[in-house]
N, C-alpha and C positions, 0 to 999 in steps of 0.2 A: 505631516499635515501642515508644515510651515508654509504660509503663503509666499509665492515667488517674489513678491516685491520687498521682502525683508532679506537683507544680506546675510543675516545669521540668526540662529535661534535666540541669542541674547537680545537682539533688537526686537524680535517678536515679543519676547517676554516683557521687555520694558514697555512696549506699546500696550500690553494688557493692563499693566499697572497705571499707565497714563490714562487709559480709557476709564478706569475706575475712578480716577481723580475727577475727570470731567463729569461722570455720572453722580458721584456722591460728595464731591467737594474735597478739599485738602484734608489729609489725615496723617497718621504716623506711618503710612506704608513705606516700606524700605526693602529694596532688593538686597539680599545677603549673598547668595551664591548662584551661579549658573553652572549647571552640570551638562557637559557635552561629550565627555570621554566614555563614561560607563552607561549613561542614561540621559535622555532628553527631559530635563526638569529644571526647576529653579526653586530656590528657597527665598521666602519673603516674610516680613513681619506684617501681619494683617489682623484686624479686629475680627471678631466672630462674624459680624454682618458682612464684612468684606470678603471673608473666606467663603461664605455662602454664595455671594454674588460671583466670585471667581469660579466656583464649581459649575455654574451653568453657562459660562462663556464658551463660545465656539473654540475648539482646539484643546480644551481642558479635559483631560481624562479623569482626573481625581484630585482632590485637595486632601492632603494627609497631614494632620498635626504632627509637629516635631515631638519625639518622645525622648525622655531622659533615661539613659541606661547606666548601670554601674559596672565598674571594672571587676574582673574576675580572673581566675587562673585555673588551669587544669593540668593533667599529667599527659602531655602530648606524646612523649616517647612510648609510654605504655599503651596509650590509645592506638598508636600506629603499629604496635607490635615490634618495636625496635629495641635492640639491646646493644651492649658493648661488644658482643661477639656475633658471629653469623654474618649474613650478607651485608649488614650495615657497616661493619668494620673491614670486611674483606674486599668489597667492591666500591665502597663509597669514597669520594674525594672530600668528604666532610664539608660540602657546600662551597668548594673553591670558586671564588669570584661570583657566587650567587648574591644578588642584592635583595635584602629582605626589608620591606617597608614595615616598620614597627609603629602601629597606631595605638598610642597609649598616653601616659601622663608625661612623656618626655624622657630625658636621660640625665644622669650625673656623669659627665664624660671623664672625670678624673679617676673613676673606678679602674682598678687594674684589669678588670674583666674586658676592658675595651682597648687594651694595648694592641699595637699594630705591628709587632715584630714579625718579620718574614713576609709581610704583605706589601705589595707594590702599590702603584697609583690606582685610582678607581678604574674599573673596567671601561673599555671603549664604548662610547655611546651614552654614558651616564650624563644626564642633563640637570641633576639636582644641584642644590646649593646649601650653604650653611648660613641661616639667618641669624641676625644679632638681636639682642634684647637684654633685659636686666640679667646680669650674671652669666651671660653666654655670648660668644662671638665666634667668628670663623676660625680662630686659633684653637677652639675646642674640638674641631674635627681633625681626623687623621686618616690613616689607611683602613681603619676598621669602621669608624663613623664617618661615612663619606657624604652624608647629607643630614641636615637638621632644620626642620621647619616647625612653626607653631600656628594654630588656627584658633582664633578667639572670637571672631566677628559674630558667628551664629550663636555662640554662648552668651556673649554680652548683649545680644539683642533681646534676650529674655529679661535682662535687668542690667543696665550699664555698670552697676556697682558689684556684680557677682564676683568679678576678678578683683581681689583685694591686693593691690601692689605691695602692701606691707607684709602679706602672708604668702602670696604666690609669685612665681617668676613669670612675667609676661614675656616669655622666651622659650626656646626648646628645653631649658633646664628643668629637671624634674623636682617638684616640690613634694610629691606624694610618695615617691620611691617605688611605686608599682611598675612603672616603665623601666626603671633601672633593675628590677627583678625579672621581668619577662624577657628583656633583650638578651641578657646572658643565657637564659634558658635556650634561646634559639641559636645564638652565635658567640657564646663565651669563648675567649681564648683560654687554652688549658692553663690552669693555675694549681700548683702543687701546694701541699701543706695547709689545705683548707679544712676547717672544723667548725662545729657548732659548740662554741664555748668549751673547746677542748675535747668534745666527743665526735665520733665518726670522722676521724682525720683521714684525708685522702686528696684526690685531685678533682677539681671542679672543671667541667667542660661542657660547653653547649652542644646542641645537636649538630651544628655546622660551624665548627671553630674557625674555618677559613672563609666563612661568608662575610659579606659587608653589610653594614647597617645604614638604613635611611630612616631617620627618626622623624615622626610626625606627631607632635603634641596636639591632641584633639580632646583630651579629657582634663577636666579641671576639678576644683575642690568638690563640687556637687555631683560630678559624674560626666557623662558624655552624651551630648545631644546628637541624634542621628544625622541632622543636617550638617553638623560639623564633621562627623565621622566620614560621611560620604564625600565631603569636600576634600578631606585628607586622602581618601582612597583615590579620588580623581587625580590629585596632584602627584601622588606617589607613582601612579601608573604613567602619567605624562613624563615624569622624571626618568622612568626606565627601570622600575623594580621588577624582579622576577617572581617574588612571593609577597603576599601581604599577611602579616601576623596581627590578629586582633584578639585580645583577651578581654572582651567586653560582653556582658550579659545582654539579653534581649527580652522584650515583652512577649507575652503569649498572644500572637496575632497571625493572621493569614499572611503568607509570604507576599501576596499581591499588594499588601498594605505596609509591608516592612521595607522601608527605604534602603536599609543596609543589605538586606537579602537580595533585593533587586540589583543593587550596585555590585554585589558579589557575583551574581549571575553575569552581569556585564563584564566583570573582570575576567571571568573564565572564558568568555567569548574573545577577549583580548589575549588569551594565553597565560593569564596570571591567576593562580589559585590562592585561596585564603586558608591560612593555617590557624 
């Protein structure tokens, strides 16, 4: 439905916000994200009255409030019916050169789970990068962690003081440890002599030990806003990931109003599935 006189969807979206300023006067309206890879939408900070006005504008299908979701984990290998024997071990290359976009609380790159022994450079066509911030820079990436980004704008829009620099790393570095737990579950390099305080000694290995990791920190101390999660999904796919891994809960709502579900459907249309 984008009018032809706009060069891009972004310009169209900005014009919608500018029109509201003309109608209602200056306010705290702010464009946060434009989504064009997985879905045609934008995220903006609006008052309740502004959201109601936006909902009746030409070209607006729906206005959906951003929801806050919590991080979670599950037993993916068992859910998929995979085990260390059978087809998984006999015919699998264990994720060789598959790039997994991990959308979570970030990463603690010094963990031995992310050693890159035996892994060469990033696969051809990879367009990601390793962003710098407090406690993290490009030197923390290697042949296993080939990309690391962080997304904070949509989270801070709820309250500029939510991210407390003295408590959280405004960077891809993991402050919560959840992302550093889920990433090895997917792509942990094989580590021997692992135990739980001396019990259950053995070898720890992720589902795809030869896979690469693209870290997207989209979850912070209070949780994960879906506007930020979708922005991370968009960037991960633009960078060239093959799979997206998200261990984040969701609210009980119809899929047509679930921003992340709609984005996941768009990802499948791009040939990328969510784990």
